[in-house]
C-alpha positions as a Markdown table, in Angstrom:
| # | Residue | x | y | z |
|---|---|---|---|---|
| 1 | Met | 6.3 | 90.0 | 54.7 |
| 2 | Ser | 10.0 | 88.9 | 54.3 |
| 3 | Glu | 12.5 | 91.8 | 54.5 |
| 4 | Tyr | 16.0 | 91.9 | 53.2 |
| 5 | Asp | 18.9 | 94.2 | 52.9 |
| 6 | Leu | 19.2 | 93.6 | 49.1 |
| 7 | Leu | 16.6 | 92.3 | 46.6 |
| 8 | Val | 17.8 | 91.4 | 43.1 |
| 9 | Ile | 15.1 | 90.7 | 40.5 |
| 10 | Gly | 16.5 | 88.6 | 37.7 |
| 11 | Gly | 19.0 | 85.7 | 37.8 |
| 12 | Gly | 21.0 | 86.5 | 34.6 |
| 13 | Thr | 23.8 | 89.0 | 35.0 |
| 14 | Gly | 22.0 | 90.2 | 38.2 |
| 15 | Asn | 22.9 | 86.9 | 40.0 |
| 16 | Asn | 26.4 | 88.3 | 40.4 |
| 17 | Val | 25.1 | 91.3 | 42.2 |
| 18 | Ala | 23.2 | 89.0 | 44.6 |
| 19 | Ala | 26.2 | 86.8 | 45.1 |
| 20 | Ala | 28.4 | 89.9 | 45.9 |
| 21 | Gly | 25.8 | 91.2 | 48.3 |
| 22 | Ala | 25.6 | 87.9 | 50.2 |
| 23 | Asp | 29.4 | 87.6 | 50.3 |
| 24 | Ala | 29.5 | 91.1 | 51.8 |
| 25 | Gly | 27.2 | 90.0 | 54.6 |
| 26 | Leu | 24.0 | 91.5 | 53.3 |
| 27 | Asp | 20.8 | 89.5 | 53.8 |
| 28 | Thr | 20.0 | 89.0 | 50.1 |
| 29 | Ala | 17.0 | 87.8 | 48.1 |
| 30 | Leu | 17.4 | 86.7 | 44.4 |
| 31 | Val | 14.2 | 86.2 | 42.4 |
| 32 | Glu | 14.3 | 84.2 | 39.1 |
| 33 | Lys | 11.5 | 82.1 | 37.8 |
| 34 | Gly | 13.6 | 80.4 | 35.0 |
| 35 | Lys | 17.1 | 78.9 | 35.0 |
| 36 | Leu | 19.9 | 80.9 | 36.5 |
| 37 | Gly | 22.2 | 82.4 | 34.0 |
| 38 | Gly | 19.5 | 84.3 | 32.1 |
| 39 | Thr | 19.2 | 84.8 | 28.4 |
| 40 | Cys | 22.9 | 84.6 | 27.6 |
| 41 | Leu | 23.5 | 81.2 | 29.2 |
| 42 | Asn | 20.2 | 79.5 | 28.4 |
| 43 | Arg | 18.6 | 81.2 | 25.3 |
| 44 | Gly | 21.2 | 83.5 | 23.7 |
| 45 | Cys | 24.9 | 83.9 | 23.2 |
| 46 | Asn | 26.1 | 80.6 | 24.8 |
| 47 | Pro | 23.8 | 78.2 | 23.0 |
| 48 | Ser | 24.1 | 80.1 | 19.7 |
| 49 | Lys | 27.9 | 80.1 | 19.7 |
| 50 | Met | 28.0 | 76.4 | 20.6 |
| 51 | Val | 25.8 | 75.5 | 17.6 |
| 52 | Ile | 27.7 | 78.0 | 15.3 |
| 53 | Gln | 30.9 | 76.1 | 16.1 |
| 54 | Ala | 29.3 | 73.0 | 14.7 |
| 55 | Ala | 28.4 | 75.0 | 11.6 |
| 56 | Asn | 32.0 | 76.1 | 11.3 |
| 57 | Ala | 33.2 | 72.5 | 11.6 |
| 58 | Val | 30.9 | 71.4 | 8.8 |
| 59 | Asn | 32.1 | 74.3 | 6.6 |
| 60 | Asn | 35.8 | 73.5 | 7.3 |
| 61 | Val | 35.2 | 70.0 | 5.8 |
| 62 | Arg | 33.6 | 71.5 | 2.8 |
| 63 | Asp | 36.5 | 73.9 | 2.3 |
| 64 | Ala | 39.2 | 71.2 | 2.6 |
| 65 | Glu | 39.6 | 71.0 | -1.1 |
| 66 | Lys | 41.0 | 74.6 | -1.1 |
| 67 | Phe | 44.0 | 73.0 | 0.5 |
| 68 | His | 44.2 | 70.1 | -1.9 |
| 69 | Thr | 42.8 | 67.7 | 0.6 |
| 70 | Glu | 40.0 | 65.3 | -0.3 |
| 71 | Ala | 37.3 | 65.3 | 2.4 |
| 72 | Thr | 33.7 | 64.1 | 2.3 |
| 73 | Leu | 31.1 | 65.4 | 4.6 |
| 74 | Gly | 29.3 | 62.5 | 6.1 |
| 75 | Glu | 26.1 | 62.5 | 8.0 |
| 76 | Thr | 25.7 | 65.2 | 10.6 |
| 77 | Asp | 23.8 | 64.2 | 13.8 |
| 78 | Tyr | 21.9 | 67.5 | 14.1 |
| 79 | Ala | 19.9 | 66.3 | 17.2 |
| 80 | Ala | 23.2 | 65.3 | 18.9 |
| 81 | Ile | 24.5 | 68.9 | 18.4 |
| 82 | Ile | 21.5 | 70.3 | 20.2 |
| 83 | Asp | 21.4 | 67.6 | 22.9 |
| 84 | Glu | 25.1 | 68.2 | 23.8 |
| 85 | Met | 24.6 | 72.0 | 24.0 |
| 86 | Asp | 21.5 | 71.5 | 26.2 |
| 87 | Glu | 23.3 | 69.1 | 28.4 |
| 88 | Val | 26.4 | 71.3 | 28.9 |
| 89 | Leu | 24.6 | 74.5 | 29.5 |
| 90 | Gly | 21.8 | 73.0 | 31.5 |
| 91 | Gly | 24.4 | 71.5 | 33.8 |
| 92 | Ile | 26.0 | 74.9 | 34.3 |
| 93 | Ala | 22.6 | 76.4 | 35.2 |
| 94 | Asp | 21.7 | 73.6 | 37.5 |
| 95 | Gly | 25.0 | 73.8 | 39.2 |
| 96 | Met | 24.7 | 77.5 | 39.7 |
| 97 | Glu | 21.3 | 77.0 | 41.3 |
| 98 | Glu | 22.6 | 74.4 | 43.7 |
| 99 | Arg | 25.4 | 76.6 | 44.8 |
| 100 | Tyr | 23.1 | 79.6 | 45.3 |
| 101 | Arg | 20.7 | 77.6 | 47.4 |
| 102 | Glu | 23.6 | 76.6 | 49.7 |
| 103 | Lys | 25.1 | 80.1 | 49.8 |
| 104 | Glu | 25.1 | 81.9 | 53.2 |
| 105 | Asn | 23.0 | 85.1 | 53.4 |
| 106 | Leu | 21.2 | 84.3 | 50.1 |
| 107 | Thr | 17.6 | 83.3 | 49.6 |
| 108 | Leu | 16.6 | 82.1 | 46.1 |
| 109 | Tyr | 13.0 | 82.5 | 45.0 |
| 110 | Lys | 12.1 | 80.5 | 42.0 |
| 111 | Asp | 9.0 | 82.4 | 41.0 |
| 112 | His | 7.7 | 85.5 | 39.2 |
| 113 | Ala | 7.9 | 88.9 | 40.8 |
| 114 | Glu | 5.6 | 91.9 | 40.5 |
| 115 | Phe | 6.0 | 95.2 | 42.2 |
| 116 | Val | 3.6 | 96.4 | 44.9 |
| 117 | Asp | 5.5 | 99.5 | 45.7 |
| 118 | Glu | 9.0 | 100.9 | 45.0 |
| 119 | Arg | 10.9 | 98.3 | 47.1 |
| 120 | Thr | 8.3 | 95.5 | 47.6 |
| 121 | Val | 7.4 | 92.7 | 45.2 |
| 122 | Val | 5.0 | 89.8 | 45.4 |
| 123 | Val | 6.6 | 86.5 | 44.7 |
| 124 | Gly | 4.5 | 83.4 | 44.7 |
| 125 | Gly | 1.9 | 85.1 | 46.9 |
| 126 | Glu | 4.5 | 86.3 | 49.4 |
| 127 | Glu | 5.5 | 89.9 | 49.8 |
| 128 | Val | 9.3 | 90.5 | 49.7 |
| 129 | Ser | 10.8 | 93.8 | 50.5 |
| 130 | Ala | 14.3 | 95.2 | 50.8 |
| 131 | Glu | 16.2 | 98.4 | 51.6 |
| 132 | Lys | 17.9 | 98.2 | 48.2 |
| 133 | Val | 16.5 | 96.8 | 45.0 |
| 134 | Val | 18.3 | 95.9 | 41.8 |
| 135 | Val | 16.1 | 95.2 | 38.7 |
| 136 | Ala | 17.8 | 92.9 | 36.2 |
| 137 | Ala | 14.9 | 91.1 | 34.6 |
| 138 | Gly | 16.3 | 91.2 | 31.1 |
| 139 | Ser | 14.4 | 91.1 | 27.8 |
| 140 | Arg | 12.6 | 88.7 | 25.5 |
| 141 | Pro | 12.1 | 88.3 | 21.8 |
| 142 | Leu | 9.8 | 90.9 | 20.2 |
| 143 | Val | 6.8 | 89.4 | 18.4 |
| 144 | Pro | 5.0 | 92.2 | 16.6 |
| 145 | Pro | 1.3 | 91.9 | 15.6 |
| 146 | Ile | 1.7 | 90.5 | 12.1 |
| 147 | Asp | -1.6 | 89.3 | 10.5 |
| 148 | Gly | -1.9 | 85.6 | 10.8 |
| 149 | Leu | 1.2 | 85.0 | 12.9 |
| 150 | Asp | -0.8 | 83.6 | 15.8 |
| 151 | Glu | -2.3 | 81.0 | 13.4 |
| 152 | Val | 1.0 | 79.3 | 12.7 |
| 153 | Asp | 3.5 | 77.5 | 14.9 |
| 154 | Tyr | 6.2 | 80.2 | 14.7 |
| 155 | Met | 9.5 | 80.1 | 16.5 |
| 156 | Thr | 11.6 | 82.7 | 18.3 |
| 157 | Ser | 15.4 | 82.4 | 18.8 |
| 158 | Ala | 14.8 | 80.6 | 22.1 |
| 159 | Asp | 12.8 | 78.0 | 20.3 |
| 160 | Ala | 15.1 | 77.7 | 17.3 |
| 161 | Leu | 18.2 | 77.0 | 19.4 |
| 162 | Tyr | 16.5 | 74.0 | 21.0 |
| 163 | Leu | 14.8 | 72.6 | 17.9 |
| 164 | Arg | 15.5 | 68.8 | 17.8 |
| 165 | Glu | 14.4 | 68.2 | 14.2 |
| 166 | Gln | 16.2 | 70.1 | 11.6 |
| 167 | Pro | 13.8 | 71.8 | 9.2 |
| 168 | Asp | 14.2 | 71.3 | 5.4 |
| 169 | Ser | 13.4 | 75.0 | 4.9 |
| 170 | Leu | 13.2 | 78.1 | 7.1 |
| 171 | Val | 11.9 | 81.6 | 6.6 |
| 172 | Ile | 13.4 | 84.2 | 8.9 |
| 173 | Leu | 11.6 | 87.4 | 9.6 |
| 174 | Gly | 14.2 | 90.1 | 10.3 |
| 175 | Gly | 17.8 | 90.7 | 9.3 |
| 176 | Gly | 19.6 | 91.7 | 12.5 |
| 177 | Tyr | 22.3 | 89.9 | 14.3 |
| 178 | Ile | 20.1 | 87.1 | 15.7 |
| 179 | Ala | 18.6 | 86.5 | 12.2 |
| 180 | Val | 21.9 | 86.3 | 10.4 |
| 181 | Glu | 23.6 | 84.1 | 13.1 |
| 182 | Leu | 20.8 | 81.6 | 13.1 |
| 183 | Gly | 20.5 | 81.8 | 9.3 |
| 184 | Tyr | 24.2 | 80.9 | 9.0 |
| 185 | Phe | 23.8 | 78.0 | 11.4 |
| 186 | Phe | 20.8 | 76.4 | 9.7 |
| 187 | Glu | 22.1 | 77.0 | 6.2 |
| 188 | Ser | 25.4 | 75.4 | 7.1 |
| 189 | Met | 23.5 | 72.3 | 8.4 |
| 190 | Gly | 21.7 | 72.0 | 5.1 |
| 191 | Thr | 18.4 | 73.9 | 5.6 |
| 192 | Glu | 17.2 | 76.1 | 2.8 |
| 193 | Val | 17.0 | 79.6 | 4.4 |
| 194 | Thr | 15.1 | 82.6 | 3.3 |
| 195 | Ile | 15.6 | 86.0 | 5.0 |
| 196 | Val | 13.0 | 88.8 | 4.8 |
| 197 | Glu | 14.2 | 92.2 | 6.1 |
| 198 | Met | 12.5 | 95.6 | 6.0 |
| 199 | Met | 15.6 | 97.7 | 5.7 |
| 200 | Asp | 17.7 | 97.9 | 2.5 |
| 201 | Ser | 20.5 | 95.7 | 3.9 |
| 202 | Leu | 21.0 | 93.0 | 6.5 |
| 203 | Val | 22.5 | 94.0 | 9.9 |
| 204 | Pro | 21.5 | 97.6 | 9.1 |
| 205 | Arg | 22.9 | 99.0 | 12.4 |
| 206 | Glu | 26.5 | 98.1 | 11.3 |
| 207 | Asp | 28.7 | 100.5 | 9.4 |
| 208 | Gly | 27.4 | 100.7 | 5.9 |
| 209 | Ala | 30.4 | 99.0 | 4.4 |
| 210 | Val | 30.0 | 96.0 | 6.8 |
| 211 | Ser | 26.2 | 95.7 | 6.3 |
| 212 | Glu | 26.5 | 95.9 | 2.5 |
| 213 | Gly | 29.4 | 93.5 | 2.4 |
| 214 | Phe | 27.7 | 90.9 | 4.5 |
| 215 | Thr | 24.4 | 91.3 | 2.6 |
| 216 | Glu | 26.2 | 90.4 | -0.6 |
| 217 | Ile | 27.7 | 87.3 | 1.1 |
| 218 | Ala | 24.4 | 86.2 | 2.5 |
| 219 | Glu | 22.7 | 86.6 | -0.9 |
| 220 | Ser | 25.1 | 84.0 | -2.2 |
| 221 | Arg | 23.9 | 81.6 | 0.5 |
| 222 | His | 20.3 | 82.3 | 1.1 |
| 223 | Asp | 17.2 | 83.8 | -0.6 |
| 224 | Val | 17.4 | 87.3 | 0.8 |
| 225 | Tyr | 14.7 | 89.9 | 0.4 |
| 226 | Thr | 15.8 | 93.3 | 1.7 |
| 227 | Gly | 13.5 | 96.3 | 1.6 |
| 228 | His | 10.5 | 94.1 | 2.2 |
| 229 | Arg | 8.1 | 94.5 | 5.1 |
| 230 | Val | 6.2 | 91.4 | 6.3 |
| 231 | Thr | 2.5 | 91.9 | 6.0 |
| 232 | Glu | 1.0 | 88.5 | 6.6 |
| 233 | Val | 1.8 | 84.9 | 7.6 |
| 234 | Glu | -0.4 | 82.0 | 6.8 |
| 235 | Pro | -0.4 | 78.2 | 7.0 |
| 236 | Asp | 0.6 | 76.5 | 3.8 |
| 237 | Asp | 0.4 | 72.7 | 3.3 |
| 238 | Gly | 2.1 | 71.7 | 6.5 |
| 239 | Gly | 4.4 | 74.8 | 6.5 |
| 240 | Val | 4.1 | 78.5 | 6.4 |
| 241 | Gln | 3.8 | 81.2 | 3.7 |
| 242 | Val | 5.1 | 84.7 | 4.4 |
| 243 | His | 3.8 | 87.7 | 2.4 |
| 244 | Ala | 5.8 | 90.9 | 2.3 |
| 245 | Glu | 5.9 | 94.1 | 0.3 |
| 246 | Thr | 8.2 | 96.9 | -0.7 |
| 247 | Glu | 7.5 | 100.7 | -0.3 |
| 248 | Asp | 6.5 | 100.7 | -3.9 |
| 249 | Gly | 3.9 | 98.1 | -3.3 |
| 250 | Asp | 5.6 | 95.2 | -5.0 |
| 251 | Thr | 4.7 | 91.9 | -3.2 |
| 252 | Ile | 6.3 | 88.6 | -2.6 |
| 253 | Ala | 5.2 | 85.3 | -1.1 |
| 254 | Val | 7.8 | 82.9 | 0.2 |
| 255 | Gly | 7.2 | 79.6 | 1.9 |
| 256 | Gly | 9.1 | 77.3 | 4.3 |
| 257 | Glu | 8.6 | 74.4 | 6.7 |
| 258 | Glu | 9.2 | 76.7 | 9.7 |
| 259 | Val | 9.2 | 80.4 | 10.3 |
| 260 | Leu | 11.5 | 82.2 | 12.8 |
| 261 | Val | 10.6 | 85.6 | 14.2 |
| 262 | Ala | 13.8 | 87.5 | 14.7 |
| 263 | Leu | 12.7 | 91.1 | 14.8 |
| 264 | Gly | 14.5 | 92.4 | 17.9 |
| 265 | Arg | 13.9 | 92.2 | 21.7 |
| 266 | Arg | 11.7 | 94.0 | 24.2 |
| 267 | Pro | 12.3 | 94.7 | 27.9 |
| 268 | Asn | 10.5 | 92.6 | 30.5 |
| 269 | Thr | 9.2 | 95.7 | 32.4 |
| 270 | Asp | 5.6 | 95.0 | 31.4 |
| 271 | Thr | 5.8 | 91.7 | 33.3 |
| 272 | Leu | 6.9 | 93.3 | 36.5 |
| 273 | Asp | 4.2 | 96.0 | 36.9 |
| 274 | Val | 6.9 | 98.6 | 37.4 |
| 275 | Glu | 4.3 | 101.3 | 37.3 |
| 276 | Ala | 3.3 | 100.2 | 40.8 |
| 277 | Ala | 6.9 | 101.0 | 41.9 |
| 278 | Gly | 6.8 | 104.4 | 40.2 |
| 279 | Ile | 9.9 | 103.5 | 38.1 |
| 280 | Glu | 10.1 | 105.7 | 35.1 |
| 281 | Leu | 10.4 | 104.1 | 31.6 |
| 282 | Asp | 11.5 | 105.6 | 28.3 |
| 283 | Asp | 9.3 | 105.5 | 25.2 |
| 284 | Arg | 10.4 | 102.0 | 24.3 |
| 285 | Gly | 9.5 | 100.6 | 27.7 |
| 286 | Phe | 13.1 | 100.4 | 29.1 |
| 287 | Ile | 13.9 | 101.5 | 32.6 |
| 288 | Glu | 15.5 | 105.0 | 32.6 |
| 289 | Thr | 18.8 | 105.1 | 34.6 |
| 290 | Asp | 21.4 | 107.8 | 35.4 |
| 291 | Glu | 25.2 | 107.5 | 35.3 |
| 292 | Tyr | 25.1 | 105.4 | 38.5 |
| 293 | Leu | 22.3 | 103.1 | 37.0 |
| 294 | Ala | 19.9 | 104.5 | 39.6 |
| 295 | Thr | 16.2 | 104.7 | 38.6 |
| 296 | Ser | 13.7 | 107.4 | 39.4 |
| 297 | Glu | 13.0 | 105.7 | 42.7 |
| 298 | Glu | 15.4 | 106.0 | 45.7 |
| 299 | Asn | 17.5 | 102.9 | 46.4 |
| 300 | Val | 16.3 | 101.2 | 43.2 |
| 301 | Trp | 18.8 | 100.5 | 40.4 |
| 302 | Ala | 18.6 | 98.7 | 37.1 |
| 303 | Leu | 21.1 | 96.9 | 34.8 |
| 304 | Gly | 21.3 | 94.8 | 31.7 |
| 305 | Asp | 18.8 | 94.5 | 28.9 |
| 306 | Ile | 15.9 | 95.9 | 30.9 |
| 307 | Ala | 17.7 | 99.2 | 31.3 |
| 308 | Gly | 18.5 | 99.3 | 27.6 |
| 309 | Asn | 21.8 | 101.3 | 27.8 |
| 310 | Gln | 23.8 | 98.7 | 25.9 |
| 311 | Met | 22.1 | 95.4 | 25.1 |
| 312 | Phe | 25.2 | 93.2 | 25.2 |
| 313 | Lys | 26.2 | 90.6 | 27.8 |
| 314 | His | 29.6 | 92.2 | 28.2 |
| 315 | Ser | 28.0 | 95.5 | 28.9 |
| 316 | Gly | 25.8 | 93.8 | 31.5 |
| 317 | Asp | 28.9 | 92.3 | 33.1 |
| 318 | Tyr | 30.5 | 95.7 | 33.2 |
| 319 | Glu | 27.4 | 97.2 | 34.8 |
| 320 | Thr | 27.5 | 94.5 | 37.4 |
| 321 | Gln | 31.0 | 95.5 | 38.4 |
| 322 | Gln | 30.1 | 99.1 | 38.7 |
| 323 | Leu | 26.8 | 98.3 | 40.5 |
| 324 | Val | 28.5 | 96.0 | 43.1 |
| 325 | Glu | 30.6 | 99.0 | 44.1 |
| 326 | Thr | 27.6 | 101.3 | 44.3 |
| 327 | Val | 25.0 | 99.1 | 45.9 |
| 328 | Val | 27.0 | 96.5 | 47.9 |
| 329 | His | 30.0 | 98.6 | 49.0 |
| 330 | Asp | 28.3 | 102.0 | 49.2 |
| 331 | Asn | 30.9 | 103.4 | 46.8 |
| 332 | Pro | 29.0 | 105.3 | 44.1 |
| 333 | Thr | 30.6 | 104.4 | 40.8 |
| 334 | Glu | 29.6 | 105.9 | 37.4 |
| 335 | Val | 29.3 | 103.8 | 34.3 |
| 336 | Asp | 31.3 | 104.7 | 31.2 |
| 337 | Tyr | 30.3 | 103.1 | 28.0 |
| 338 | Thr | 33.3 | 104.5 | 26.0 |
| 339 | Ala | 34.5 | 102.1 | 23.3 |
| 340 | Met | 31.9 | 99.5 | 23.8 |
| 341 | Pro | 32.6 | 96.8 | 21.2 |
| 342 | His | 30.2 | 94.2 | 19.7 |
| 343 | Ala | 30.6 | 91.2 | 17.4 |
| 344 | Ile | 28.4 | 89.0 | 15.2 |
| 345 | Phe | 29.4 | 85.4 | 14.9 |
| 346 | Thr | 28.6 | 84.4 | 11.4 |
| 347 | Glu | 31.4 | 83.4 | 9.1 |
| 348 | Pro | 32.8 | 85.8 | 8.2 |
| 349 | Gln | 32.3 | 87.5 | 11.5 |
| 350 | Met | 31.5 | 91.2 | 12.0 |
| 351 | Ala | 32.8 | 93.4 | 14.8 |
| 352 | Gly | 32.8 | 97.1 | 15.5 |
| 353 | Val | 33.6 | 99.8 | 18.1 |
| 354 | Gly | 32.9 | 103.5 | 18.1 |
| 355 | Lys | 31.0 | 105.5 | 15.5 |
| 356 | Thr | 30.0 | 104.4 | 12.0 |
| 357 | Glu | 30.6 | 106.5 | 9.0 |
| 358 | Glu | 26.9 | 107.2 | 8.7 |
| 359 | Glu | 26.8 | 108.5 | 12.2 |
| 360 | Leu | 29.8 | 110.8 | 11.6 |
| 361 | Glu | 28.2 | 112.1 | 8.4 |
| 362 | Glu | 24.9 | 112.7 | 10.1 |
| 363 | Ala | 26.6 | 114.6 | 12.9 |
| 364 | Gly | 28.7 | 116.7 | 10.5 |
| 365 | Glu | 32.0 | 115.5 | 12.0 |
| 366 | Glu | 35.2 | 115.7 | 10.0 |
| 367 | Tyr | 36.8 | 112.3 | 9.5 |
| 368 | Val | 39.3 | 110.4 | 7.4 |
| 369 | Val | 39.1 | 106.7 | 6.4 |
| 370 | Gly | 41.7 | 103.9 | 6.3 |
| 371 | Thr | 41.0 | 100.4 | 5.0 |
| 372 | Gln | 42.7 | 97.1 | 4.5 |
| 373 | Ser | 41.5 | 93.9 | 2.8 |
| 374 | Ile | 42.0 | 90.9 | 5.1 |
| 375 | Pro | 42.4 | 88.4 | 2.2 |
| 376 | Gly | 45.2 | 90.7 | 0.9 |
| 377 | Thr | 47.4 | 90.1 | 4.0 |
| 378 | Pro | 49.9 | 87.3 | 4.4 |
| 379 | Met | 47.7 | 85.3 | 6.9 |
| 380 | Gly | 44.6 | 86.0 | 4.8 |
| 381 | Arg | 46.4 | 84.5 | 1.8 |
| 382 | Ala | 47.6 | 81.5 | 3.9 |
| 383 | Lys | 44.1 | 80.9 | 5.1 |
| 384 | Lys | 42.7 | 81.4 | 1.5 |
| 385 | Leu | 40.1 | 83.8 | 2.8 |
| 386 | Asp | 37.6 | 85.1 | 0.3 |
| 387 | His | 36.1 | 88.0 | 2.3 |
| 388 | Gly | 36.9 | 90.6 | 4.8 |
| 389 | Phe | 38.3 | 94.1 | 5.5 |
| 390 | Val | 39.2 | 96.4 | 8.3 |
| 391 | Lys | 37.9 | 100.0 | 8.2 |
| 392 | Val | 39.2 | 102.8 | 10.4 |
| 393 | Leu | 37.5 | 106.1 | 11.0 |
| 394 | Ala | 39.6 | 108.9 | 12.5 |
| 395 | Ala | 39.5 | 112.6 | 13.2 |
| 396 | Pro | 42.0 | 114.7 | 11.2 |
| 397 | Asp | 44.1 | 115.0 | 14.3 |
| 398 | Gly | 44.5 | 111.3 | 14.6 |
| 399 | Glu | 41.8 | 110.6 | 17.3 |
| 400 | Ile | 40.3 | 107.1 | 16.7 |
| 401 | Leu | 36.5 | 107.6 | 16.1 |
| 402 | Gly | 35.6 | 104.1 | 15.1 |
| 403 | Cys | 36.7 | 100.8 | 13.6 |
| 404 | His | 34.6 | 98.2 | 11.8 |
| 405 | Met | 35.5 | 94.8 | 10.5 |
| 406 | Leu | 34.1 | 92.0 | 8.4 |
| 407 | Gly | 36.1 | 88.8 | 8.3 |
| 408 | His | 37.5 | 85.7 | 9.8 |
| 409 | Glu | 38.0 | 86.0 | 13.6 |
| 410 | Val | 37.4 | 89.8 | 13.7 |
| 411 | Ser | 35.6 | 89.4 | 17.0 |
| 412 | Thr | 39.1 | 88.9 | 18.4 |
| 413 | Met | 40.9 | 91.3 | 16.2 |
| 414 | Ile | 38.8 | 94.3 | 17.3 |
| 415 | His | 40.1 | 94.3 | 20.8 |
| 416 | Glu | 43.4 | 96.1 | 20.2 |
| 417 | Val | 41.4 | 99.0 | 18.9 |
| 418 | Val | 39.0 | 98.8 | 21.9 |
| 419 | Val | 41.9 | 99.1 | 24.3 |
| 420 | Ala | 43.3 | 102.1 | 22.4 |
| 421 | Met | 39.9 | 103.9 | 22.3 |
| 422 | Arg | 39.2 | 103.0 | 25.9 |
| 423 | Arg | 42.4 | 104.6 | 27.1 |
| 424 | Gly | 41.3 | 107.8 | 25.4 |
| 425 | Glu | 44.9 | 108.9 | 24.8 |
| 426 | Asp | 45.9 | 106.6 | 21.9 |
| 427 | Thr | 45.8 | 107.8 | 18.4 |
| 428 | Val | 46.1 | 106.3 | 14.9 |
| 429 | Glu | 49.9 | 106.6 | 15.3 |
| 430 | Asp | 49.9 | 104.5 | 18.5 |
| 431 | Ile | 48.3 | 101.6 | 16.6 |
| 432 | Thr | 50.7 | 101.9 | 13.7 |
| 433 | Asp | 53.7 | 102.3 | 16.0 |
| 434 | Thr | 52.8 | 99.1 | 17.8 |
| 435 | Ile | 54.8 | 96.1 | 16.7 |
| 436 | His | 52.3 | 93.5 | 15.3 |
| 437 | Ala | 53.5 | 89.9 | 15.2 |
| 438 | His | 53.9 | 88.8 | 11.6 |
| 439 | Pro | 51.9 | 87.3 | 9.9 |
| 440 | Thr | 48.9 | 87.4 | 12.2 |
| 441 | Leu | 45.5 | 88.5 | 11.0 |
| 442 | Asn | 45.9 | 91.6 | 13.2 |
| 443 | Lys | 48.4 | 92.9 | 10.6 |
| 444 | Ala | 45.3 | 93.9 | 8.8 |
| 445 | Val | 44.6 | 96.3 | 11.6 |
| 446 | Glu | 48.1 | 97.8 | 11.4 |
| 447 | Tyr | 47.8 | 98.2 | 7.7 |
| 448 | Ala | 44.3 | 99.8 | 7.9 |
| 449 | Phe | 45.5 | 102.3 | 10.4 |
| 450 | Gly | 48.6 | 102.9 | 8.3 |
| 451 | Asp | 46.2 | 103.7 | 5.4 |
| 452 | Val | 44.7 | 106.7 | 7.3 |
| 453 | Glu | 46.0 | 110.0 | 5.8 |
| 454 | Leu | 46.3 | 112.6 | 8.5 |
């Protein structure tokens, strides 16, 4: 048996905990079967944003006539877009592995880990144990048991991002953020896209105004079937056919060259045999953690997607910072998820922080609303934007309860609200009293907060 001071399982965000441990002089083991960098670098936010930038470039050419400029979209080298993304990100992952193999106090195991007891795992036939263990093994695409799905060559997001041949048509199962981002990319490249979503709108976890607004935009670009549950998938003349039905029993059948399953993600706890470690899971299979990210077992912590507290890369990065203090430096530090933002990188983008109007209504909380159209601002007019708004939710005393946006570059615009909410002291008036450079898009934030009647 090999024994260490610190064992980190998972080379995504967890690799930073391992590096910090090694730098602090702890004899550290890092276990990762795949490429270092995890889902975000290799199968998620990094590759998806690189290809989405290509989609934006294509659409900028198409929109040139808005500015009285004649431009013709020539041939797009789809394979080159994917090859470049793969080369850039693959190089980063390979470079990271090279550095970690040379790092003092760090042993990298490129294999799968399974628990034997609370602080011992088997890796490639070898038992590895440590005084402290951090579980950061992430999540993977959820593939539910849909009739006939196993009989077709379906894709998940990881497959779709590295698809070298662009499909003529694509059916996407699901309408969450992964589905709409990839739908935007493929549609922009010229693929005919169909989206089938069980809920009544796309991105249903967003504030209702955002989800309804984006659904309307998506319906102008794709064939969108909301309120339809997929019941069966079957081969169809070299492609696939998807069957779905409504609650009332109405049925549809839609076909495409390829089918993409984008129905959420599941934690990788089942691959680690965490039951052998006695680590408690919630009803969805995520590791339960306390305010210090500690699990039910002593000296065992969990972070990132596998813990399920906030399934964002930026929340995983934040958890890493807190856990380095707790685990590496023996300085127990609580996590505080106040004002955790998120963004969806379609065009227009979506972004939000805090509570949605639906959550406030369900909780019976008093609130007031302020809104501002982004196309109605000076920069919105200059950019000739067609869509977008900022929506503010506040308590009657001026406390900021939430802010939700749909529009161009709102993934950046949201951050002044995040800072205000994170401080916990700023109110609606603090935003409106802040001098906003004119005529930036963030004037829409100022105007929306100014629309709140306290």
